[in-house]
C-alpha positions, -999 to 999 in steps of 0.1 A, spaced: -410 597 -180 -445 599 -194 -472 604 -167 -499 578 -165 -529 577 -142 -529 539 -138 -534 522 -105 -532 487 -90 -561 480 -65 -556 453 -39 -587 435 -25 -585 406 -1 -615 382 -4 -627 355 19 -624 327 -7 -613 321 -43 -650 319 -53 -657 353 -39 -626 367 -56 -637 353 -89 -672 369 -85 -656 403 -79 -632 399 -108 -660 388 -132 -681 418 -122 -653 443 -126 -642 429 -160 -678 427 -173 -683 463 -164 -650 472 -180 -638 488 -148 -606 467 -148 -584 456 -177 -569 427 -159 -574 410 -125 -549 386 -110 -561 363 -82 -536 349 -58 -552 321 -38 -544 310 -3 -527 342 9 -521 340 47 -533 372 63 -525 383 99 -544 414 112 -560 432 141 -598 428 142 -620 440 171 -590 445 194 -577 409 188 -550 395 166 -567 374 139 -556 353 109 -573 341 77 -565 324 45 -577 347 17 -576 352 -20 -559 385 -31 -571 403 -62 -547 427 -80 -568 449 -102 -551 469 -130 -571 500 -139 -571 538 -140 -575 561 -111 -608 575 -124 -623 540 -120 -615 537 -82 -648 549 -68 -668 526 -91 -645 497 -82 -651 504 -45 -689 504 -49 -688 472 -69 -666 454 -45 -687 464 -15 -719 451 -32 -704 417 -36 -679 413 -7 -688 393 24 -666 413 48 -679 441 70 -648 461 61 -631 447 30 -596 456 22 -597 479 -9 -564 498 -14 -550 515 -45 -514 520 -53 -502 542 -81 -484 526 -110 -455 550 -115 -441 533 -146 -439 502 -167 -442 490 -203 -458 518 -223 -476 492 -245 -491 475 -214 -502 507 -198 -518 519 -231 -535 485 -233 -551 490 -199 -563 525 -209 -579 511 -241 -597 483 -224 -616 504 -199 -649 523 -204 
């Protein structure tokens, strides 16, 4: 299998409007080739020693690993949370054409 350096970055936002702002910024700066926004995701989590819950919008950002630090900076500038979820997972395979498209769309 061919080695790719592609990642999927997950970011939970407080609203679909906030998620759209983050997606627009990442796409405009060509830090992401594609961003999916899943609205009304029910999140359950620990926060300040208490169980909490929120309805959030989840961004799935398709990009390359070399973009991760820039993505983190951009998200933190826009995001309303004190500690936003920003996690990256490796894409270990997939459609060669799609992965090449991601590579070609980024700066």
